[in-house]
C-alpha positions as CSV (number, residue, x, y, z in Angstrom):
1,M,81.4,106.6,95.3
2,P,80.5,105.2,98.8
3,I,81.9,102.4,99.9
4,S,78.8,100.1,99.6
5,E,79.3,100.6,95.6
6,R,82.8,99.8,95.5
7,V,83.5,97.8,92.3
8,S,87.0,97.0,92.6
9,P,88.2,94.3,94.7
10,P,89.9,95.8,97.9
11,R,93.8,95.8,97.7
12,V,95.6,93.4,99.5
13,P,98.3,94.6,101.9
14,P,101.7,93.3,102.7
15,R,101.9,90.3,105.0
16,V,104.3,90.7,107.9
17,L,104.6,87.9,110.3
18,T,106.0,88.3,113.8
19,V,107.4,85.1,115.7
20,A,107.8,86.9,119.4
21,G,106.1,87.3,122.9
22,S,102.9,88.6,124.4
23,D,103.7,91.7,126.7
24,S,100.2,91.5,129.0
25,G,101.0,95.4,129.5
26,G,100.6,95.8,126.0
27,G,103.9,98.0,125.6
28,A,106.5,95.1,124.0
29,G,106.4,92.1,122.4
30,I,103.3,91.0,120.0
31,Q,101.2,93.6,120.9
32,A,104.1,96.3,119.6
33,D,104.7,94.0,116.8
34,L,101.2,94.4,115.2
35,K,100.3,98.0,116.0
36,T,103.8,99.2,114.7
37,M,102.6,96.7,111.5
38,L,98.9,98.5,111.1
39,A,100.6,102.1,111.5
40,F,103.2,101.2,108.2
41,G,99.8,99.6,106.6
42,V,100.8,96.1,106.5
43,H,99.1,93.6,107.6
44,G,100.3,91.9,110.9
45,M,100.1,87.9,111.3
46,S,101.7,86.4,114.4
47,V,103.2,83.3,115.9
48,L,103.3,83.7,120.0
49,T,106.3,82.3,121.3
50,A,105.9,82.7,124.8
51,V,103.1,84.4,127.4
52,T,104.0,86.8,130.1
53,A,103.4,88.5,133.2
54,Q,104.3,92.2,132.4
55,N,103.6,95.6,133.5
56,S,105.4,99.0,133.5
57,V,107.8,98.1,136.5
58,G,108.6,94.4,135.2
59,V,108.0,91.0,134.0
60,Q,106.4,89.0,136.9
61,G,106.3,85.4,135.1
62,A,106.9,83.8,131.5
63,W,105.6,80.9,130.5
64,E,107.3,79.0,127.2
65,M,105.2,78.1,124.3
66,P,105.6,74.1,123.3
67,V,107.9,73.9,120.6
68,E,104.6,72.3,118.3
69,A,102.4,75.1,118.5
70,V,105.5,77.5,117.6
71,R,106.0,75.4,114.7
72,A,102.4,74.8,114.1
73,Q,101.3,78.5,114.0
74,Y,103.8,79.4,111.8
75,R,103.2,76.6,109.1
76,S,99.6,77.6,109.5
77,V,100.4,80.9,108.5
78,V,102.9,80.8,105.9
79,D,101.2,77.8,104.1
80,D,98.2,79.4,103.4
81,I,98.2,83.2,103.4
82,G,102.5,83.4,102.7
83,V,104.7,86.3,103.9
84,Q,106.6,88.8,102.6
85,A,108.4,89.8,105.5
86,V,109.2,87.8,109.2
87,K,110.5,89.5,112.5
88,T,111.6,87.6,115.6
89,G,112.1,88.8,118.9
90,M,111.6,86.3,122.2
91,L,112.7,83.1,121.9
92,S,113.9,82.0,125.1
93,S,115.2,78.6,124.7
94,A,117.5,76.8,122.6
95,E,115.1,74.4,121.7
96,L,112.9,77.5,120.0
97,V,115.6,79.2,118.7
98,G,116.4,75.6,116.8
99,T,113.0,75.6,115.6
100,V,112.6,79.4,114.3
101,A,115.7,78.8,112.5
102,E,114.8,75.9,110.6
103,L,111.5,77.5,109.6
104,L,112.8,80.6,108.1
105,A,115.3,78.9,106.7
106,E,112.8,77.7,104.4
107,T,110.8,80.8,103.7
108,D,111.7,83.0,100.6
109,A,111.1,86.2,102.6
110,P,113.5,88.7,104.3
111,V,113.8,88.3,107.8
112,V,114.5,90.9,111.0
113,V,116.3,89.1,114.3
114,D,115.9,91.5,117.1
115,P,117.9,89.0,119.3
116,V,116.3,89.7,122.6
117,G,118.1,88.8,125.8
118,V,116.4,91.0,128.6
119,S,113.4,93.0,129.1
120,K,113.5,97.0,129.5
121,H,113.6,96.5,133.4
122,G,116.8,94.0,133.0
123,D,114.7,91.0,133.5
124,P,116.0,87.6,131.5
125,L,114.4,86.7,128.7
126,L,116.9,84.6,126.9
127,A,118.5,81.0,128.3
128,A,122.3,81.6,128.8
129,S,121.9,78.2,126.5
130,A,120.3,79.5,123.9
131,L,123.0,82.3,123.2
132,D,125.0,79.4,120.6
133,G,121.5,78.8,119.1
134,V,121.4,82.4,117.9
135,R,125.2,82.5,116.9
136,K,125.1,79.6,114.4
137,L,121.3,79.2,113.7
138,L,119.3,82.3,113.8
139,L,121.6,85.0,112.9
140,P,122.6,83.3,109.2
141,T,119.1,84.0,108.7
142,A,118.8,87.3,109.2
143,T,118.5,90.5,106.8
144,V,119.0,92.4,109.3
145,A,119.9,91.9,112.9
146,T,118.7,94.8,115.2
147,P,120.4,94.5,118.8
148,N,121.3,96.7,121.5
149,L,124.5,97.0,123.2
150,D,124.1,94.7,126.0
151,E,122.7,92.1,123.5
152,V,126.0,92.7,121.1
153,A,127.9,91.9,124.7
154,Q,126.1,88.9,124.7
155,L,126.3,87.6,121.7
156,T,129.8,88.5,120.5
157,G,131.5,89.6,123.9
158,V,132.1,93.1,122.5
159,R,131.7,95.8,125.1
160,V,130.8,99.1,123.4
161,E,131.7,102.3,125.8
162,D,131.5,104.9,122.4
163,E,130.7,105.7,119.3
164,A,133.7,104.2,117.7
165,G,132.7,100.6,119.3
166,L,129.8,100.6,117.2
167,R,131.9,99.6,114.1
168,R,133.8,96.2,116.1
169,A,130.8,95.5,117.4
170,A,129.1,95.6,113.9
171,D,132.3,93.7,112.8
172,A,131.8,91.1,115.2
173,L,127.9,90.7,114.6
174,L,128.4,90.5,110.9
175,A,130.7,87.2,111.3
176,L,128.3,85.8,112.7
177,G,126.1,85.2,109.7
178,P,123.4,88.4,109.3
179,R,123.6,90.4,105.8
180,W,123.3,93.7,107.5
181,A,123.8,94.9,111.2
182,L,121.9,97.6,112.9
183,I,123.7,98.1,116.3
184,K,121.7,100.5,118.8
185,G,123.4,102.7,120.5
186,G,120.8,104.2,122.5
187,H,122.5,103.4,125.7
188,L,125.4,105.6,124.8
189,P,124.9,109.2,126.4
190,G,124.3,112.1,123.7
191,D,122.6,111.7,120.7
192,A,120.8,108.6,119.8
193,V,123.2,107.3,117.3
194,D,122.9,103.5,115.6
195,L,125.3,102.2,112.7
196,L,124.0,100.4,109.9
197,T,126.2,98.4,107.9
198,D,126.7,95.2,105.7
199,G,130.8,95.1,105.9
200,D,131.1,97.7,102.9
201,E,128.4,100.3,102.7
202,E,127.7,102.5,106.2
203,H,125.2,104.6,107.4
204,W,125.3,106.3,110.7
205,L,121.9,107.1,112.1
206,R,121.4,110.2,114.3
207,A,118.2,111.4,116.4
208,P,117.9,114.1,119.2
209,R,117.4,112.3,122.6
210,H,114.2,113.1,123.9
211,D,113.9,113.4,127.8
212,N,111.2,110.7,128.0
213,R,111.7,108.2,130.5
214,H,108.8,106.2,128.9
215,T,110.3,104.4,126.0
216,H,109.1,100.0,126.7
217,G,109.2,98.6,123.4
218,T,111.6,100.6,121.5
219,G,113.5,97.4,120.4
220,C,110.3,95.6,119.0
221,T,109.2,98.2,117.6
222,L,112.3,99.2,115.5
223,A,112.6,96.0,114.4
224,S,108.9,95.4,113.5
225,A,109.0,98.9,111.7
226,I,112.3,97.7,109.5
227,A,110.5,94.5,108.5
228,A,107.1,96.4,107.7
229,G,109.5,98.1,105.0
230,L,111.2,95.5,103.7
231,G,107.7,93.9,103.7
232,G,106.3,96.5,101.5
233,G,109.0,96.4,98.7
234,Q,111.8,98.6,100.5
235,G,115.1,98.2,100.3
236,V,117.4,97.8,103.8
237,V,118.8,100.9,103.8
238,E,115.1,102.8,102.9
239,A,113.2,100.5,105.3
240,V,115.7,101.3,108.4
241,L,116.0,105.1,107.8
242,A,111.9,105.1,107.7
243,A,112.0,103.0,110.8
244,K,114.3,105.1,113.0
245,D,112.3,107.8,112.3
246,Y,109.3,106.3,113.5
247,V,110.9,105.1,116.7
248,T,112.0,108.5,117.4
249,G,108.4,110.0,117.1
250,A,107.0,107.1,119.3
251,I,109.7,108.1,121.5
252,L,109.1,111.5,122.0
253,N,105.4,111.1,122.6
254,G,105.8,107.6,124.9
255,F,103.5,107.8,127.7
256,P,103.3,107.2,131.5
257,L,101.1,103.9,132.4
258,G,101.2,102.1,135.9
259,A,104.1,102.9,138.3
260,G,107.1,102.2,135.8
261,I,108.0,102.7,132.5
262,G,105.3,103.8,130.3
263,P,105.4,102.4,126.7
264,V,106.4,104.5,123.4
265,D,103.3,105.8,121.2
266,H,102.8,103.6,118.0
267,G,99.8,105.9,117.0
268,W,101.6,109.4,117.7
269,R,101.2,109.7,113.4
270,A,97.7,109.1,113.6
271,R,97.5,111.9,116.2
272,A,100.2,114.4,115.3
């Protein structure tokens, strides 16, 4: 039947909200989140928390959005459209962390917290004064928290040198309140190994390490993929496994842009 003759109403896809900063280079942040959500067939919506001047070689500037603007964006989306899942990314100040944590606590939907601390190039994206708010206010709202090893050390003091240390890091993170911890071991040598646990179940996620330096946006992409799965009705383990598979393919197909580190390929499945 031609599209013009369709009589049944269109299907409304799951709605997933990202609360994060903008990456003007398009590889991470809000831009990566929305590309990922589209790849998973959900309707992505956004609350902008900061604007960055960013490219393949680093972050040249960052400007935080006013708390009133963040709150208004969130309420505008949630109160009218509704959400099936929320993902948080760059929340640069203590005031923003507290505001977003308050909004999340009032929202009946699973939450994926990506506690962004530094950019791929080592540029700080989280004020030291905000760390306590992440620990005490934001992480307790999380269905899944997805720190990398630098962020785990920043939040818990646990420094991971090998796979055995992933369990210690997960225990320390779970003590701060998220239901599940996904400790990303991508900075360790060897295979890309992550640990997903709620303190009782353990799931070790392994993928071959691809020889590709163009990995900008991996953390944002993984967290958004998990949120897309949760928003679509998957359980935590199923959503994380699907997200890991998607990110592994995106890294394999990452491409060069500019003079530095290029992005992962969010559209790799459409071209596979």
